[in-house]
C-alpha positions as CSV (number, residue, x, y, z in Angstrom):
1,M,5.7,0.8,3.9
2,A,8.3,0.7,1.1
3,I,7.3,-0.2,-2.4
4,I,9.4,-2.9,-4.0
5,N,8.2,-3.6,-7.6
6,R,9.5,-6.6,-9.5
7,T,7.6,-5.7,-12.6
8,P,8.8,-4.4,-16.1
9,D,5.9,-1.9,-16.3
10,S,5.4,-0.5,-12.8
11,F,3.6,2.8,-12.4
12,H,6.6,4.8,-10.9
13,D,9.7,2.6,-11.2
14,K,9.2,1.7,-14.9
15,G,11.0,-1.6,-14.5
16,R,14.1,-0.2,-12.7
17,T,13.8,-3.0,-10.1
18,F,12.6,-5.8,-12.3
19,A,15.9,-7.7,-12.3
20,L,16.2,-9.9,-9.2
21,D,19.4,-8.3,-8.0
22,K,17.9,-4.8,-8.4
23,A,14.8,-5.8,-6.4
24,V,16.9,-7.2,-3.6
25,A,19.1,-4.1,-3.6
26,A,15.9,-2.0,-3.3
27,V,14.9,-4.1,-0.3
28,E,18.3,-3.5,1.4
29,K,18.2,0.3,0.5
30,A,14.6,0.6,2.0
31,L,15.7,-1.1,5.2
32,D,18.8,1.0,5.5
33,E,16.6,4.1,5.1
34,G,14.3,3.2,7.9
35,A,11.4,1.3,6.3
36,D,9.2,-0.7,8.8
37,W,7.5,-2.7,6.1
38,L,8.2,-4.0,2.6
39,D,5.4,-4.3,0.0
40,I,6.5,-6.6,-2.8
41,G,4.6,-6.8,-6.0
42,G,5.0,-8.6,-9.3
43,V,2.0,-7.2,-11.3
44,P,0.8,-3.6,-11.4
45,F,-2.8,-2.5,-10.8
46,A,-2.9,-0.6,-14.2
47,P,-4.1,-2.4,-17.4
48,G,-1.4,-4.4,-19.1
49,P,-0.5,-7.8,-20.4
50,E,-1.7,-10.8,-18.5
51,V,0.8,-12.4,-16.0
52,S,0.1,-16.0,-15.0
53,P,0.2,-16.9,-11.4
54,R,3.2,-19.1,-12.0
55,E,5.2,-16.2,-13.5
56,E,4.0,-13.9,-10.7
57,I,5.2,-16.4,-8.1
58,D,8.6,-16.6,-9.9
59,R,8.9,-12.8,-9.7
60,V,7.9,-12.2,-6.1
61,L,8.9,-15.3,-4.2
62,P,12.7,-14.9,-4.5
63,V,12.4,-11.3,-3.4
64,I,10.3,-12.2,-0.4
65,E,12.7,-15.0,0.6
66,A,15.7,-12.8,0.3
67,A,14.0,-10.0,2.3
68,R,13.0,-12.5,5.0
69,T,16.6,-13.5,5.5
70,R,17.6,-9.9,6.0
71,T,14.9,-8.5,8.3
72,D,12.1,-9.0,10.8
73,A,10.2,-6.1,9.2
74,V,6.7,-6.7,8.0
75,I,6.5,-8.1,4.4
76,S,3.4,-7.9,2.3
77,V,2.7,-9.3,-1.1
78,E,0.5,-7.4,-3.5
79,T,-1.4,-9.8,-5.6
80,Y,-4.8,-10.7,-7.1
81,H,-4.3,-14.5,-7.1
82,P,-4.9,-16.9,-4.1
83,E,-2.1,-19.2,-5.3
84,V,0.4,-16.4,-5.3
85,A,-0.7,-15.3,-1.8
86,R,-0.3,-18.9,-0.5
87,A,3.2,-19.2,-2.0
88,A,4.2,-15.8,-0.6
89,F,3.1,-16.7,2.9
90,A,5.0,-20.0,2.7
91,G,8.1,-17.9,1.6
92,G,7.9,-15.6,4.6
93,A,5.3,-12.9,3.8
94,D,3.1,-11.7,6.6
95,V,0.3,-9.7,4.8
96,L,-1.7,-9.9,1.6
97,N,-2.2,-6.5,0.0
98,N,-5.2,-6.9,-2.3
99,V,-6.0,-3.8,-4.3
100,T,-9.2,-5.2,-5.9
101,G,-11.4,-5.3,-2.8
102,L,-11.4,-9.1,-2.5
103,H,-12.9,-9.5,-6.0
104,D,-11.9,-13.1,-5.4
105,P,-13.2,-14.2,-2.0
106,R,-10.7,-17.1,-2.0
107,L,-8.1,-14.6,-1.1
108,A,-9.7,-14.2,2.3
109,D,-9.7,-18.0,2.6
110,V,-6.0,-18.1,2.2
111,V,-5.4,-15.4,4.7
112,A,-7.7,-17.1,7.2
113,E,-6.1,-20.5,6.7
114,T,-2.6,-19.2,7.3
115,G,-3.4,-16.8,10.1
116,S,-1.9,-13.9,8.1
117,S,-3.1,-10.3,7.7
118,L,-5.1,-8.6,5.0
119,I,-5.2,-5.2,3.4
120,I,-8.6,-4.5,1.8
121,T,-8.5,-1.7,-0.8
122,H,-11.4,0.1,-2.5
123,S,-11.4,-0.2,-6.3
124,L,-14.1,-0.9,-8.8
125,A,-12.4,-2.5,-11.8
126,A,-11.5,-6.1,-12.3
127,P,-7.8,-6.8,-12.2
128,R,-5.8,-5.0,-14.9
129,T,-8.8,-3.5,-16.6
130,R,-9.8,0.1,-17.3
131,Y,-12.6,1.9,-15.5
132,P,-13.1,5.1,-17.4
133,R,-14.8,8.2,-16.0
134,P,-15.7,6.9,-12.5
135,V,-18.7,8.7,-11.0
136,Y,-19.6,8.9,-7.2
137,G,-22.5,10.6,-5.6
138,D,-20.5,10.9,-2.3
139,V,-17.0,9.4,-2.7
140,A,-16.1,9.0,1.0
141,A,-19.5,7.5,1.9
142,E,-19.4,5.1,-1.0
143,V,-15.8,4.1,-0.3
144,A,-16.6,3.5,3.4
145,D,-19.7,1.4,2.5
146,F,-17.6,-0.7,0.1
147,L,-14.9,-1.3,2.7
148,R,-17.5,-2.1,5.4
149,D,-19.0,-4.7,3.1
150,R,-15.6,-6.2,2.1
151,V,-14.5,-6.4,5.7
152,K,-17.7,-8.3,6.5
153,L,-16.9,-10.7,3.7
154,A,-13.4,-11.3,5.2
155,L,-14.7,-11.8,8.7
156,D,-17.4,-14.2,7.5
157,R,-14.6,-16.3,5.8
158,G,-12.6,-16.5,9.0
159,V,-10.1,-13.6,8.8
160,A,-9.5,-12.4,12.4
161,P,-10.6,-8.8,13.0
162,D,-7.2,-7.7,14.3
163,R,-5.7,-8.9,11.1
164,I,-7.6,-6.5,8.8
165,I,-6.2,-3.2,7.4
166,I,-8.2,-0.9,5.1
167,D,-7.1,1.3,2.2
168,P,-9.5,3.8,0.5
169,G,-7.6,3.4,-2.8
170,H,-6.4,6.9,-3.8
171,D,-6.6,7.2,-7.6
172,L,-7.8,3.6,-8.1
173,N,-10.8,4.2,-10.3
174,K,-11.0,7.7,-8.9
175,N,-10.2,11.1,-10.5
176,T,-8.1,13.8,-8.9
177,L,-11.1,15.6,-7.3
178,H,-12.2,12.3,-5.8
179,S,-8.8,11.6,-4.3
180,L,-8.5,15.0,-2.8
181,E,-11.9,14.8,-1.2
182,L,-11.2,11.3,0.0
183,T,-8.0,12.6,1.7
184,R,-9.9,15.5,3.4
185,R,-12.5,13.0,4.7
186,L,-10.1,10.2,5.8
187,P,-11.5,10.4,9.3
188,E,-14.7,8.9,8.0
189,I,-12.8,5.9,6.7
190,A,-10.7,5.6,9.9
191,D,-14.0,5.6,11.8
192,L,-14.6,2.1,10.4
193,G,-12.3,1.0,13.2
194,Y,-9.5,-0.7,11.4
195,P,-5.9,0.5,10.8
196,L,-5.9,2.8,7.8
197,L,-3.3,2.6,5.0
198,A,-2.7,5.6,2.7
199,A,-1.1,4.6,-0.6
200,I,-0.6,8.0,-2.1
201,S,3.1,8.0,-3.3
202,N,3.7,10.0,-6.5
203,K,0.1,9.4,-7.7
204,D,-1.6,11.3,-10.5
205,F,-3.8,13.3,-8.2
206,I,-0.6,14.8,-6.8
207,G,0.8,15.4,-10.3
208,E,-2.4,17.0,-11.6
209,T,-2.8,19.2,-8.5
210,L,0.7,20.6,-8.7
211,D,1.3,20.2,-12.4
212,R,4.3,18.0,-11.8
213,P,5.5,15.0,-13.9
214,Q,6.0,11.6,-12.4
215,R,9.6,12.1,-11.2
216,E,8.9,15.5,-9.5
217,R,6.2,14.6,-7.0
218,V,8.2,14.0,-3.9
219,E,7.3,17.2,-2.1
220,G,3.7,16.8,-2.9
221,T,3.8,13.2,-1.7
222,L,5.3,14.2,1.6
223,A,2.6,16.9,2.1
224,V,-0.2,14.3,1.5
225,T,1.7,11.8,3.7
226,V,1.7,14.2,6.7
227,A,-1.9,15.3,6.0
228,S,-3.0,11.6,5.9
229,I,-1.4,10.8,9.2
230,M,-3.0,13.9,10.8
231,L,-6.3,12.7,9.4
232,G,-6.1,9.1,10.6
233,A,-3.7,7.0,8.5
234,R,-1.4,4.7,10.4
235,I,0.5,3.2,7.5
236,V,1.8,5.1,4.5
237,R,3.0,3.4,1.3
238,V,5.9,5.2,-0.3
239,H,8.6,5.1,-3.0
240,E,11.1,7.6,-1.5
241,V,11.7,6.0,1.9
242,R,14.3,8.3,3.5
243,Q,12.3,11.4,2.9
244,A,9.1,9.8,4.0
245,V,10.7,8.4,7.2
246,D,11.8,11.9,8.2
247,A,8.4,13.4,7.4
248,V,6.6,10.6,9.4
249,R,8.9,10.8,12.4
250,M,8.6,14.5,12.6
251,T,4.8,14.2,12.4
252,E,4.8,11.6,15.1
253,A,6.9,13.9,17.4
254,V,4.6,16.8,16.8
255,L,1.7,14.5,17.8
256,G,3.5,13.4,20.9
257,W,4.0,9.8,19.7
258,R,7.8,9.9,19.4
259,E,10.6,11.4,21.4
260,P,13.2,13.5,19.7
261,A,16.5,11.8,18.8
262,Y,18.2,14.1,21.2
263,T,17.6,17.4,23.0
264,R,20.4,19.9,23.3
265,H,18.9,23.2,22.0
266,N,18.5,25.6,25.0
267,V,19.1,22.7,27.3
268,E,22.9,22.6,27.6
């Protein structure tokens, strides 16, 4: 899953793909580098100025429409607003990526009505608000319980079970020790029985673990990507697509899920 941000204040891109032509170029680059999925967002998770649904639609919809004309790859929209999700689905998106754990149940209604898919992520804060010093007695168990409850909400509102994906929400209202433990215990989240997304790219738990600034976390990201797949993740959300594609394909080959591109060594 390639991250395409059309925001002026994104966590990692810092607005580099905010202009429409830059966002579309990022779509084309991600596809050229082997992305299976494009995750398009117009508002970051982190606290910041309010963005109206109308403005958010104006940001994401042209990118979704441009992407849809270029590819049959999966397209998701990351949003907190039901009206943005509805517009995105009409424009060609397939999946709603909601990082606030369905804080607004109407999001599930839009997914159910359109027959789309839904990513349910663990987080505790309301959209774009701080949640200082999060405390968990057992982070993996509490995340699993939260996701189980939110999945039930989605099912009760008509979302098909085979349309649900879960994300434990690395770093979202969690400190570095929480995110590391959550990674080690990903099998407990995968045991919920839904495809598991690991959204770990360049996050602060990697930076704090390795003492690396934002732009120097690629190697750490790749290590966590491989570990996450080995521990149950089936979708990985990344910024550096080419490097991640190689790491993922190599991991798949080791696990017996992918054939080598060719075999000549000690064969010919």
